[in-house]
C-alpha positions as CSV (number, residue, x, y, z in Angstrom):
1,X,11.9,38.7,284.0
2,X,14.0,36.0,285.6
3,X,11.9,33.0,286.3
4,X,12.3,29.9,288.3
5,X,10.3,26.9,289.3
6,X,11.4,25.5,292.6
7,X,10.2,25.6,296.2
8,X,12.2,27.7,298.5
9,X,13.1,26.4,302.0
10,X,13.6,29.2,304.5
11,X,16.9,29.5,306.2
12,X,15.7,31.6,309.1
13,X,15.8,28.6,311.4
14,X,18.6,28.4,314.0
15,X,21.0,25.5,314.3
16,X,19.1,24.2,317.3
17,X,15.8,24.1,315.4
18,X,17.3,22.4,312.4
19,X,18.5,19.4,314.4
20,X,18.8,16.4,314.1
21,X,21.2,17.4,311.3
22,X,20.9,14.3,309.2
23,X,17.4,13.1,309.3
24,X,15.7,16.4,308.5
25,X,17.9,17.1,305.5
26,X,17.7,13.6,304.2
27,X,13.9,13.9,304.1
28,X,14.1,17.3,302.3
29,X,16.7,16.1,299.8
30,X,14.8,12.9,298.9
31,X,11.5,14.8,298.4
32,X,12.9,17.6,296.3
33,X,15.4,15.7,294.0
34,X,14.6,16.0,290.3
35,X,12.4,13.1,289.0
36,X,13.4,11.5,285.7
37,X,10.6,12.4,283.2
38,X,11.0,9.1,281.3
39,X,10.3,7.0,284.3
40,X,7.3,9.0,285.5
41,X,5.8,10.2,282.3
42,X,3.2,7.5,281.9
43,X,2.1,7.3,285.5
44,X,1.8,11.1,285.7
45,X,-0.3,11.4,282.6
46,X,-2.6,8.6,283.8
47,X,-3.0,10.2,287.2
48,X,-3.8,13.6,285.7
49,X,-6.4,12.1,283.4
50,X,-8.1,10.3,286.3
51,X,-8.1,13.3,288.6
52,X,-9.1,15.8,285.9
53,X,-12.7,16.7,285.4
54,X,-14.0,17.5,281.8
55,X,-14.3,21.2,282.7
56,X,-10.8,21.5,284.1
57,X,-8.0,22.6,281.9
58,X,-4.6,20.8,281.8
59,X,-2.5,22.2,284.7
60,X,0.6,24.2,283.8
61,X,3.9,24.3,285.6
62,X,3.9,27.3,287.8
63,X,6.6,29.9,287.2
64,X,7.7,31.8,290.3
65,X,9.4,35.2,290.1
66,X,12.2,35.9,292.5
67,X,10.3,38.9,293.8
68,X,7.5,36.5,294.9
69,X,9.7,33.5,295.8
70,X,7.9,33.1,299.1
71,X,5.1,31.3,297.3
72,X,5.2,27.5,298.0
73,X,3.2,24.4,297.1
74,X,2.7,21.0,298.6
75,X,5.4,18.3,298.2
76,X,3.2,16.4,295.7
77,X,2.5,19.5,293.6
78,X,6.2,20.2,293.7
79,X,7.0,16.8,292.4
80,X,4.5,17.2,289.5
81,X,6.1,20.6,288.7
82,X,9.5,18.9,288.5
83,X,8.2,16.4,286.1
84,X,6.6,18.9,283.8
85,X,9.6,21.2,284.1
86,X,11.9,18.4,283.0
87,X,9.7,17.7,280.0
88,X,9.7,21.4,279.0
89,X,13.5,21.6,279.2
90,X,13.9,18.6,277.0
91,X,11.5,20.0,274.4
92,X,12.8,23.6,274.4
93,X,16.6,23.0,274.4
94,X,18.8,20.7,272.4
95,X,21.6,21.4,275.0
96,X,22.4,18.8,277.7
97,X,22.2,20.1,281.3
98,X,25.2,21.7,283.0
99,X,26.5,18.5,284.5
100,X,26.7,16.8,281.1
101,X,28.4,19.5,279.1
102,X,31.6,18.5,277.3
103,X,34.4,20.1,275.4
104,X,32.5,19.8,272.0
105,X,29.7,22.0,273.4
106,X,32.2,24.6,274.5
107,X,33.9,24.6,271.1
108,X,30.6,24.9,269.1
109,X,28.6,27.2,271.2
110,X,31.0,29.5,273.1
111,X,34.0,31.6,272.1
112,X,36.2,30.3,274.9
113,X,39.6,28.7,274.0
114,X,39.9,25.2,275.4
115,X,43.7,25.4,276.2
116,X,44.3,29.1,276.5
117,X,41.4,29.7,278.8
118,X,39.4,26.7,280.1
119,X,42.4,24.4,280.7
120,X,45.0,27.1,281.2
121,X,47.5,26.2,284.0
122,X,47.4,29.8,285.4
123,X,45.5,30.2,288.7
124,X,43.7,33.2,290.2
125,X,44.4,34.1,293.8
126,X,41.6,36.4,295.0
127,X,41.8,38.7,298.0
128,X,39.8,36.4,300.3
129,X,39.4,37.4,303.9
130,X,39.1,34.7,306.6
131,X,35.8,34.6,308.5
132,X,35.8,33.5,312.1
133,X,33.0,30.9,312.5
134,X,30.6,30.7,315.4
135,X,30.6,28.2,318.3
136,X,27.6,26.5,316.8
137,X,29.4,26.0,313.5
138,X,32.3,24.2,315.4
139,X,29.7,22.0,317.1
140,X,28.2,21.0,313.7
141,X,31.7,20.2,312.4
142,X,32.2,18.0,315.4
143,X,29.0,16.1,314.6
144,X,30.1,15.6,311.0
145,X,33.3,14.1,312.3
146,X,31.4,11.4,314.1
147,X,29.6,10.1,311.0
148,X,30.9,6.7,310.0
149,X,29.0,5.9,306.8
150,X,29.2,9.0,304.7
151,X,26.4,9.2,302.1
152,X,25.3,11.8,299.5
153,X,22.8,13.6,301.8
154,X,25.7,14.1,304.3
155,X,27.6,16.0,301.6
156,X,24.5,18.1,300.8
157,X,24.1,19.0,304.4
158,X,27.7,19.8,304.9
159,X,27.6,22.3,302.0
160,X,24.3,23.6,303.5
161,X,25.9,24.1,306.9
162,X,28.9,26.0,305.4
163,X,26.7,28.2,303.3
164,X,24.4,29.0,306.3
165,X,27.4,30.1,308.4
166,X,29.0,32.1,305.5
167,X,25.8,34.1,304.9
168,X,24.9,34.5,308.6
169,X,24.1,38.1,309.4
170,X,24.0,39.2,305.7
171,X,21.2,40.2,303.3
172,X,21.7,36.9,301.3
173,X,19.8,33.7,301.1
174,X,19.9,30.6,298.9
175,X,17.7,28.0,297.1
176,X,18.1,24.3,296.9
177,X,18.0,22.4,293.6
178,X,17.3,25.5,291.6
179,X,15.9,24.9,288.1
180,X,17.8,27.1,285.6
181,X,15.5,27.3,282.6
182,X,16.6,27.8,279.0
183,X,15.4,30.8,277.0
184,X,15.7,32.1,273.4
185,X,18.7,34.2,274.6
186,X,20.5,31.4,276.4
187,X,20.1,27.7,275.7
188,X,22.2,26.5,278.6
189,X,20.1,25.0,281.4
190,X,20.3,22.6,284.3
191,X,19.9,22.4,288.1
192,X,22.1,24.3,290.5
193,X,22.5,22.4,293.7
194,X,22.4,25.8,295.5
195,X,21.8,29.3,294.2
196,X,22.9,32.2,296.5
197,X,21.0,35.5,295.9
198,X,20.4,38.8,297.6
199,X,17.1,39.1,299.3
200,X,16.6,42.9,298.7
201,X,16.4,45.0,295.6
202,X,16.6,43.1,292.3
203,X,18.1,40.0,294.0
204,X,21.4,40.4,292.3
205,X,24.0,39.0,292.3
206,X,23.3,35.3,291.6
207,X,26.0,32.8,292.6
208,X,25.3,29.1,291.6
209,X,27.1,26.4,293.6
210,X,27.5,22.9,292.2
211,X,28.3,19.7,293.9
212,X,31.1,17.8,292.1
213,X,30.3,14.5,290.3
214,X,31.9,11.3,291.4
215,X,33.6,9.4,288.5
216,X,35.7,6.3,288.4
217,X,39.4,6.9,287.7
218,X,40.7,3.6,286.4
219,X,44.3,4.6,286.8
220,X,43.9,5.5,290.5
221,X,41.5,2.6,291.0
222,X,38.9,4.6,292.9
223,X,36.2,7.2,292.4
224,X,37.4,10.9,292.3
225,X,35.5,14.2,292.4
226,X,35.4,15.9,289.0
227,X,35.6,19.7,289.0
228,X,34.1,20.0,285.5
229,X,34.9,23.4,284.1
230,X,32.4,22.9,281.2
231,X,29.7,22.8,283.8
232,X,30.9,26.1,285.2
233,X,31.0,27.7,281.7
234,X,27.4,26.7,281.0
235,X,26.2,27.9,284.4
236,X,28.2,31.2,283.9
237,X,26.5,31.8,280.5
238,X,23.1,31.3,282.0
239,X,23.8,33.4,285.1
240,X,25.4,36.3,283.1
241,X,22.6,36.3,280.6
242,X,19.8,36.4,283.1
243,X,21.5,38.8,285.5
244,X,22.3,41.3,282.6
245,X,18.6,41.1,281.6
246,X,17.7,42.4,285.0
247,X,20.6,44.9,285.4
248,X,22.6,45.8,282.2
249,X,25.4,47.0,284.5
250,X,26.3,43.4,285.5
251,X,29.8,42.8,284.2
252,X,30.8,39.5,285.8
253,X,29.6,36.5,287.7
254,X,31.2,33.9,289.9
255,X,30.6,30.2,290.2
256,X,31.6,27.7,293.0
257,X,32.2,24.0,292.7
258,X,32.7,21.8,295.8
259,X,32.4,18.3,297.2
260,X,31.9,19.8,300.6
261,X,35.6,19.5,301.6
262,X,37.4,21.0,298.6
263,X,36.2,24.2,296.9
264,X,37.0,26.1,293.6
265,X,35.8,29.4,292.3
266,X,35.5,30.7,288.8
267,X,34.9,34.3,287.5
268,X,33.5,35.1,284.1
269,X,33.0,38.5,282.6
270,X,31.0,39.8,279.7
271,X,34.2,40.3,277.6
272,X,35.0,36.6,277.5
273,X,37.6,36.5,280.2
274,X,37.9,33.6,282.6
275,X,39.6,33.3,286.0
276,X,39.8,30.2,288.1
277,X,41.4,29.5,291.5
278,X,43.2,26.5,292.6
279,X,41.4,23.9,294.7
280,X,41.1,24.9,298.3
281,X,41.3,21.6,300.1
282,X,42.2,20.3,303.6
283,X,45.8,19.9,304.5
284,X,47.0,17.0,306.6
285,X,49.2,13.9,306.7
286,X,46.6,11.6,305.1
287,X,44.8,11.5,301.7
288,X,41.4,11.6,303.2
289,X,41.6,14.7,305.4
290,X,38.2,16.4,305.6
291,X,37.2,20.0,306.1
292,X,35.9,19.4,309.6
293,X,39.4,18.4,310.6
294,X,40.9,21.6,309.3
295,X,39.8,24.8,311.2
296,X,42.0,27.1,309.1
297,X,40.4,25.9,305.8
298,X,36.9,26.4,307.3
299,X,37.7,30.1,307.8
300,X,39.1,30.4,304.2
301,X,36.1,28.7,302.7
302,X,33.7,30.9,304.6
303,X,35.5,33.9,303.2
304,X,35.6,32.4,299.7
305,X,31.8,32.0,299.6
306,X,31.4,35.6,300.7
307,X,33.8,36.8,298.1
308,X,32.0,34.7,295.4
309,X,28.7,36.4,296.4
310,X,30.4,39.9,296.2
311,X,30.0,40.5,299.9
312,X,32.7,42.9,301.0
313,X,33.4,44.1,304.5
314,X,35.1,47.4,305.3
315,X,38.4,45.6,305.9
316,X,38.1,43.9,302.4
317,X,37.4,47.2,300.7
318,X,40.3,48.9,302.5
319,X,42.6,46.0,301.7
320,X,41.7,46.2,298.0
321,X,42.4,50.0,297.9
322,X,45.8,49.4,299.5
323,X,46.7,46.8,296.9
324,X,45.5,49.0,294.1
325,X,47.6,51.9,295.4
326,X,50.7,49.7,295.6
327,X,50.2,48.6,292.0
328,X,49.8,52.1,290.8
329,X,52.9,53.3,292.6
330,X,55.0,50.8,290.7
331,X,54.4,52.8,287.5
332,X,54.5,56.4,289.0
333,X,58.3,56.7,289.2
334,X,59.5,59.7,287.2
335,X,62.1,59.0,284.5
336,X,65.4,60.8,284.5
337,X,66.3,63.2,281.6
338,X,68.7,60.7,279.9
339,X,66.0,58.0,279.7
340,X,63.4,60.5,278.4
341,X,65.8,61.5,275.7
342,X,66.2,57.9,274.6
343,X,62.4,57.5,274.4
344,X,62.1,60.7,272.3
345,X,64.8,59.4,269.8
346,X,62.9,56.2,269.4
347,X,59.6,57.9,269.0
348,X,61.1,60.1,266.2
349,X,62.6,57.1,264.5
350,X,59.3,55.3,264.4
351,X,57.2,58.4,263.6
352,X,55.6,56.7,260.6
353,X,53.7,54.3,263.0
354,X,50.1,55.1,264.0
355,X,49.9,57.3,267.1
356,X,48.2,54.6,269.2
357,X,51.1,52.2,268.6
358,X,53.6,54.9,269.3
359,X,51.9,55.7,272.6
360,X,51.8,52.0,273.5
361,X,55.5,51.5,273.1
362,X,57.1,54.9,273.8
363,X,54.7,56.8,276.2
364,X,56.2,57.8,279.5
365,X,55.4,60.1,282.4
């Protein structure tokens, strides 16, 4: 079964009960961030030895199943779990976490082509339907606009606010800082900043969402957000492996990367194909235009999140059927007799070819 070790925070609270928007999230984020095992290893072992009686066994890191994800522990127990979990990951996998994957790992451990697939210039344009946000969401965007000193916890809360609005009224929820454990079937591992899942049934589909990493660009002379596709590939391998273990009918998964203001989506299927969108980012006269200043982008991003989680409304289903019908009609035009005669002559001339090849080049309706 699919296992995880993190504490779930309920999203049943309303916007009013979640205010003040910054102080509450800062407290949650600081308390739940992953602790470096090298810095805490000695102190943790000493504390465990002091508090442990001779008759008590060494505590083990709890594993929660998604079906019992409502279980929770205290903040201190959760910190200890993070430390032991980080130790276990280091021992069980020689892979670096998602955020530190590089091109060499993709070349050695995947079948993806770096330049024909990962870094291909072609972009995917999915049929994303805009979602009209609520009045409360507009109020939250206005509060973000008033922030003067933007910090990391502001970015986390901005993403959290957008996710909450996108999944409002649906059967979906999400986790913070989800520990993606390695297994004998998939050595990729790491921490997903957010993991969207369905609350009913077998909890599929899973949609990991990653916050971009800030890196110094010496040519530009400033820090830029990196949309690391290697991170997305590692997360997709982990997601597809674990989802297929629960439901063999799972054929594809989707991944989102964002800095809160700009968003990108990837799609990976079990046949080794990759699709990636362009970067959906705010438009405006300046270089530092933010999503809370672009109401149109807000509607697109809300629809993008729902599309990534495979949430389809009746309008979206109808639109897809219409586009599929238009695509099929392009190839349903009947050929005239003269053109059919030309195809038959070519078929007879190349009759020594295998039938599959003949059908591929000369088949007509």
